[in-house]
C-alpha positions as CSV (number, residue, x, y, z in Angstrom):
1,X,89.1,107.5,41.9
2,X,85.9,107.5,43.3
3,X,83.9,109.1,40.3
4,X,85.5,106.0,38.2
5,X,83.5,103.6,40.3
6,X,80.1,102.3,39.8
7,X,77.1,103.5,42.0
8,X,77.2,100.3,43.9
9,X,81.0,100.6,44.6
10,X,80.4,104.5,45.7
11,X,77.4,103.3,48.1
12,X,79.8,100.7,49.5
13,X,82.4,103.5,49.8
14,X,80.0,105.8,51.7
15,X,78.9,103.1,54.1
16,X,82.5,102.2,54.9
17,X,83.2,105.8,55.9
18,X,80.2,106.0,57.6
19,X,80.9,103.1,59.7
20,X,84.4,104.1,60.5
21,X,83.1,107.5,61.6
22,X,81.0,105.5,64.1
23,X,83.5,103.1,65.3
24,X,85.7,106.3,66.0
25,X,83.1,108.1,68.0
26,X,82.6,104.7,70.1
27,X,86.1,104.6,70.7
28,X,86.2,108.1,72.0
29,X,83.3,107.1,74.3
30,X,84.9,104.3,75.8
31,X,88.2,106.4,76.3
32,X,86.4,109.1,78.0
33,X,84.0,106.5,80.3
34,X,87.4,105.9,81.9
35,X,87.7,109.6,83.3
36,X,86.7,110.0,86.7
37,X,87.5,112.0,89.7
38,X,86.1,109.6,92.3
39,X,88.3,106.6,91.8
40,X,90.0,104.9,94.8
41,X,93.1,105.0,92.6
42,X,93.1,108.5,91.6
43,X,95.5,111.0,92.4
44,X,93.9,114.2,91.7
45,X,91.5,114.8,94.6
46,X,93.4,117.4,96.8
47,X,91.1,117.3,99.7
48,X,92.2,114.1,101.7
49,X,95.7,115.1,103.0
50,X,97.8,118.5,102.4
51,X,100.7,116.1,101.0
52,X,98.5,115.5,98.1
53,X,96.9,118.8,98.1
54,X,100.8,120.1,97.3
55,X,101.1,117.6,94.4
56,X,97.7,118.5,92.9
57,X,99.2,122.1,93.0
58,X,102.1,120.8,91.0
59,X,100.0,119.1,88.4
60,X,97.7,122.0,88.2
61,X,100.7,124.4,87.3
62,X,102.0,122.0,84.8
63,X,98.5,121.0,83.1
64,X,97.7,125.1,82.6
65,X,101.5,125.7,81.4
66,X,100.9,122.7,79.0
67,X,97.7,124.0,77.8
68,X,99.1,127.7,77.1
69,X,101.7,126.3,75.2
70,X,99.5,123.8,73.1
71,X,96.9,127.0,72.3
72,X,100.1,129.1,71.3
73,X,101.4,126.5,69.1
74,X,98.4,125.7,67.5
75,X,97.4,129.3,66.7
76,X,100.8,129.7,65.3
77,X,100.1,126.7,63.2
78,X,96.6,127.6,61.9
79,X,97.7,131.2,61.2
80,X,100.5,129.9,59.4
81,X,98.7,127.6,57.3
82,X,96.1,129.9,56.0
83,X,98.2,133.0,55.8
84,X,100.7,131.7,53.7
85,X,98.6,129.2,52.0
86,X,99.7,128.8,48.3
87,X,96.8,130.7,46.4
88,X,95.8,129.8,42.5
89,X,97.8,131.5,40.2
90,X,100.6,131.9,42.4
91,X,104.1,130.7,41.7
92,X,106.5,128.8,44.2
93,X,106.5,130.7,47.7
94,X,109.6,132.4,48.9
95,X,111.8,130.2,50.8
96,X,113.2,130.9,54.0
97,X,116.1,128.9,55.5
98,X,116.4,129.9,58.9
99,X,115.7,132.6,61.2
100,X,118.3,133.2,64.0
101,X,115.8,135.6,66.0
102,X,113.3,133.4,66.1
103,X,115.5,130.0,66.7
104,X,117.0,132.1,69.8
105,X,113.5,132.7,70.8
106,X,112.2,129.3,70.7
107,X,115.5,127.9,72.7
108,X,115.1,130.8,75.2
109,X,111.4,130.2,75.9
110,X,111.2,126.8,76.7
111,X,114.5,127.0,78.8
112,X,112.5,129.6,81.0
113,X,109.5,127.3,81.0
114,X,111.3,124.4,82.7
115,X,113.2,126.8,84.9
116,X,109.5,128.1,86.0
117,X,108.4,124.4,86.4
118,X,111.7,123.4,87.9
119,X,111.5,125.6,91.1
120,X,107.9,124.3,92.5
121,X,109.2,120.8,91.6
122,X,112.3,120.8,93.9
123,X,110.1,123.0,96.7
124,X,107.6,120.1,96.5
125,X,110.2,117.2,96.7
126,X,112.0,118.9,99.8
127,X,108.7,119.3,101.5
128,X,107.6,115.9,101.0
129,X,110.8,114.4,102.3
130,X,110.9,116.7,105.2
131,X,110.7,115.2,108.7
132,X,107.6,114.5,110.4
133,X,106.5,116.7,113.2
134,X,107.2,115.5,116.7
135,X,103.9,114.5,117.4
136,X,103.7,112.0,114.6
137,X,102.7,108.4,114.7
138,X,105.5,106.1,113.7
139,X,104.7,103.0,111.6
140,X,107.0,100.3,110.3
141,X,105.7,99.3,106.6
142,X,107.5,95.7,105.7
143,X,106.5,94.4,102.0
144,X,106.5,90.8,101.8
145,X,105.5,88.6,98.7
146,X,102.8,89.5,98.7
147,X,101.2,91.2,101.4
148,X,102.0,94.1,104.0
149,X,103.0,94.1,107.6
150,X,102.6,97.1,109.7
151,X,104.3,97.4,112.8
152,X,103.2,100.4,115.5
153,X,106.5,101.5,116.9
154,X,105.0,103.7,119.7
155,X,102.8,100.7,120.8
156,X,104.0,97.6,122.5
157,X,102.4,94.2,122.7
158,X,102.5,92.1,125.9
159,X,106.0,90.8,124.7
160,X,107.2,94.1,124.3
161,X,107.3,94.1,120.6
162,X,105.7,96.8,118.5
163,X,102.1,95.7,117.9
164,X,101.9,94.6,114.4
165,X,99.0,94.0,111.8
166,X,98.5,93.2,108.3
167,X,97.0,94.8,105.3
168,X,94.5,96.8,107.0
169,X,96.6,99.6,108.7
170,X,94.5,101.4,111.0
171,X,95.8,105.2,111.9
172,X,94.5,108.3,113.7
173,X,92.9,111.2,111.8
174,X,94.1,114.6,111.4
175,X,97.8,113.5,112.7
176,X,100.9,112.8,110.6
177,X,101.9,109.8,109.9
178,X,105.4,108.9,109.5
179,X,106.1,105.3,107.5
180,X,109.5,103.9,107.4
181,X,109.2,101.7,104.7
182,X,111.2,98.6,103.7
183,X,110.9,95.1,102.6
184,X,111.6,91.5,103.9
185,X,112.6,90.0,100.1
186,X,112.2,91.8,97.1
187,X,111.7,95.8,95.8
188,X,108.2,96.7,96.4
189,X,106.4,100.1,96.3
190,X,104.3,101.5,98.8
191,X,101.4,103.8,97.9
192,X,98.1,105.1,98.7
193,X,97.1,107.3,95.6
194,X,94.4,109.7,97.4
195,X,96.6,110.5,100.2
196,X,100.1,111.4,98.5
197,X,103.1,110.1,96.9
198,X,104.7,106.8,96.8
199,X,108.1,105.3,97.9
200,X,110.0,102.2,97.3
201,X,110.3,99.4,99.8
202,X,113.9,98.1,99.4
203,X,115.3,94.9,101.6
204,X,118.3,96.7,104.0
205,X,116.9,99.9,103.7
206,X,114.6,102.2,105.1
207,X,112.6,104.9,103.1
208,X,110.7,107.3,104.8
209,X,107.1,108.8,103.8
210,X,104.8,110.7,105.6
211,X,100.7,111.3,105.2
212,X,98.4,113.6,107.0
213,X,94.8,112.1,106.3
214,X,92.4,114.9,106.6
215,X,89.1,112.9,106.7
216,X,88.2,109.4,108.5
217,X,87.5,106.4,106.1
218,X,89.3,103.6,103.8
219,X,91.7,104.7,101.6
220,X,93.0,102.2,98.8
221,X,96.6,101.4,98.6
222,X,99.0,99.2,96.2
223,X,102.3,97.9,95.6
224,X,103.3,100.3,92.8
225,X,106.6,97.9,92.0
226,X,106.5,94.5,89.9
227,X,107.8,92.3,92.7
228,X,106.5,88.8,91.2
229,X,103.6,86.9,90.4
230,X,101.1,88.1,92.6
231,X,102.3,91.7,92.5
232,X,98.7,92.5,91.1
233,X,97.2,91.0,93.9
234,X,99.3,92.9,96.5
235,X,96.6,95.5,98.0
236,X,96.0,97.0,101.1
237,X,93.9,99.6,103.0
238,X,94.9,102.7,105.2
239,X,92.0,102.7,107.5
240,X,91.8,106.4,108.9
241,X,89.6,106.4,112.3
242,X,88.4,109.0,114.7
243,X,90.9,109.3,117.5
244,X,88.6,107.7,119.8
245,X,88.2,104.6,117.3
246,X,91.6,104.6,116.8
247,X,92.5,104.2,120.4
248,X,89.8,101.4,120.8
249,X,91.1,99.3,117.9
250,X,94.7,99.7,119.6
251,X,93.2,98.4,123.1
252,X,91.7,95.7,121.2
253,X,94.7,94.6,119.4
254,X,96.7,94.3,122.6
255,X,94.4,92.4,124.5
256,X,94.8,88.8,124.6
257,X,92.3,86.6,123.2
258,X,89.9,84.6,125.1
259,X,89.7,80.8,125.0
260,X,86.8,79.7,122.7
261,X,83.9,77.9,124.4
262,X,81.5,77.4,121.4
263,X,81.8,74.6,118.9
264,X,82.9,74.7,116.4
265,X,85.0,77.5,117.4
266,X,86.6,75.6,119.8
267,X,87.6,73.2,117.2
268,X,89.0,75.5,115.2
269,X,91.0,77.2,118.0
270,X,92.5,73.7,119.0
271,X,93.3,73.1,115.1
272,X,95.2,76.7,115.0
273,X,96.7,76.8,118.2
274,X,97.6,73.0,118.2
275,X,98.8,72.9,114.3
276,X,101.1,74.4,112.1
277,X,99.5,77.8,111.9
278,X,101.5,78.9,115.0
279,X,104.9,78.5,113.3
280,X,104.1,81.4,111.1
281,X,101.5,83.6,112.9
282,X,101.0,85.9,115.9
283,X,97.6,85.8,117.9
284,X,98.0,87.5,121.2
285,X,97.8,85.8,124.3
286,X,97.9,82.4,122.9
287,X,100.8,79.9,121.8
288,X,100.6,81.3,118.4
289,X,103.7,83.3,118.4
290,X,105.3,83.0,114.8
291,X,106.4,86.4,113.1
292,X,106.9,85.2,109.6
293,X,103.3,85.7,108.4
294,X,100.4,88.5,109.0
295,X,99.5,89.1,112.8
296,X,96.1,87.6,113.3
297,X,95.1,89.4,116.4
298,X,91.5,91.1,115.5
299,X,91.4,89.1,112.0
300,X,87.9,88.9,112.2
301,X,87.4,92.6,112.7
302,X,89.4,93.0,109.1
303,X,87.0,93.5,106.2
304,X,89.4,92.0,103.8
305,X,92.0,89.4,103.6
306,X,94.6,87.9,101.1
307,X,96.4,91.5,101.3
308,X,93.1,93.4,100.5
309,X,92.2,91.0,97.6
310,X,89.1,89.6,98.9
311,X,86.2,90.1,101.3
312,X,86.9,88.5,104.7
313,X,84.3,86.0,104.6
314,X,84.3,82.4,106.0
315,X,84.2,81.0,102.2
316,X,87.2,82.9,101.5
317,X,89.1,82.0,104.6
318,X,88.7,78.0,103.6
319,X,89.5,78.4,100.1
320,X,92.4,80.3,101.3
321,X,93.9,77.6,103.9
322,X,92.8,74.7,101.1
323,X,95.0,76.3,98.5
324,X,96.2,80.1,98.5
325,X,96.8,79.8,94.8
326,X,93.1,79.7,94.1
327,X,92.6,83.3,95.4
328,X,96.1,84.7,94.7
329,X,98.0,83.0,92.1
330,X,101.8,82.9,92.9
331,X,101.1,83.7,96.4
332,X,101.5,80.0,97.7
333,X,104.4,77.7,98.4
334,X,105.6,76.1,95.7
335,X,108.1,72.9,95.1
336,X,109.4,75.0,92.2
337,X,110.5,78.0,94.5
338,X,113.8,78.0,96.5
339,X,113.8,77.1,100.3
340,X,113.7,80.4,101.2
341,X,110.8,81.7,99.3
342,X,108.6,78.8,100.4
343,X,109.3,79.7,103.9
344,X,107.9,82.9,103.3
345,X,104.8,81.7,101.6
346,X,101.5,80.4,102.8
347,X,101.5,76.6,102.3
348,X,98.4,74.7,101.0
349,X,96.4,72.7,103.6
350,X,94.6,70.1,101.0
351,X,94.9,67.6,103.8
352,X,92.0,69.7,106.0
353,X,88.4,68.2,105.9
354,X,85.7,70.8,104.8
355,X,84.6,70.5,108.4
356,X,87.9,71.5,109.8
357,X,88.3,74.1,107.3
358,X,84.9,75.4,108.2
359,X,86.0,75.7,112.0
360,X,89.0,77.3,111.5
361,X,87.6,79.7,109.5
362,X,84.7,80.4,112.5
363,X,87.4,80.5,114.9
364,X,89.5,83.4,113.0
365,X,86.3,85.0,112.5
366,X,85.9,85.4,115.8
367,X,88.9,87.2,116.7
368,X,87.4,90.9,116.9
């Protein structure tokens, strides 16, 4: 067909093929650019916890076995293509309709391969779900639409309840953390990719998960189960501290907040503690004793807000209070939702002036 084309048509065809080749190379380069071992959501770095190291070992076993199978199949394929290809002057090759020995072999071989993978897989599942050691730190994690509540079962606040925080969860390094995972509304899934596996958070049920972080740092976490409009915004951070830093953080969380004396912080304190905020939020040592929304004790020490979605800045706090949907679509109370759902959502306070929003933000940032 190409020989019948005029020279101009052949030139167009060559340019088209060249362009298609370049586009294919560009597409491959774009795909390869997404490959990294350093992303905060990667699961293939075995250095941060023994739980993830065990999962990495299983990954590696399956990967090398798959590579071995791929190489054997491709070698057999290319050998067959070249060894038994039809040559010039030959007639139709001899036709083979089945080979019992070969069929039995390629039935038994995959079965043995699956058994070889199944044994370490079952062992890993058992180890991952085994009870945490007696000296573990115990946390209850409650998923909400759309934020995470952490209750420190080994530590009490001034009222004798488990110490609570939200979205930035502090734990000590080198110590096993036993998470008791549940949900206050719909199904969520708790996951810190660099530290190990994930597990569903289900209403009325407690699931168990454990991590043993080996290095201090901030570890990205994410809800891994579609749970509603703002699911993609439901992040959190597991902050792994040295034991001394963790003890200091715990002490600060248990310390009653001192009354503000500086305006506009004082103005913000009055707006928070004498307004609707106290209905849902808790601040240690103040009139704010609500248990519906996140605990705001130590709020100013957090680096992020809105379930880890945006930096904890004055401007973002103002925007969140004025209308949460401006930061997390679907996270705000809405007339189209049921009354029950709205009681669990952050309402918009569009009636506050910019001066009042600034005062509230400054007060919240003073809570450290």
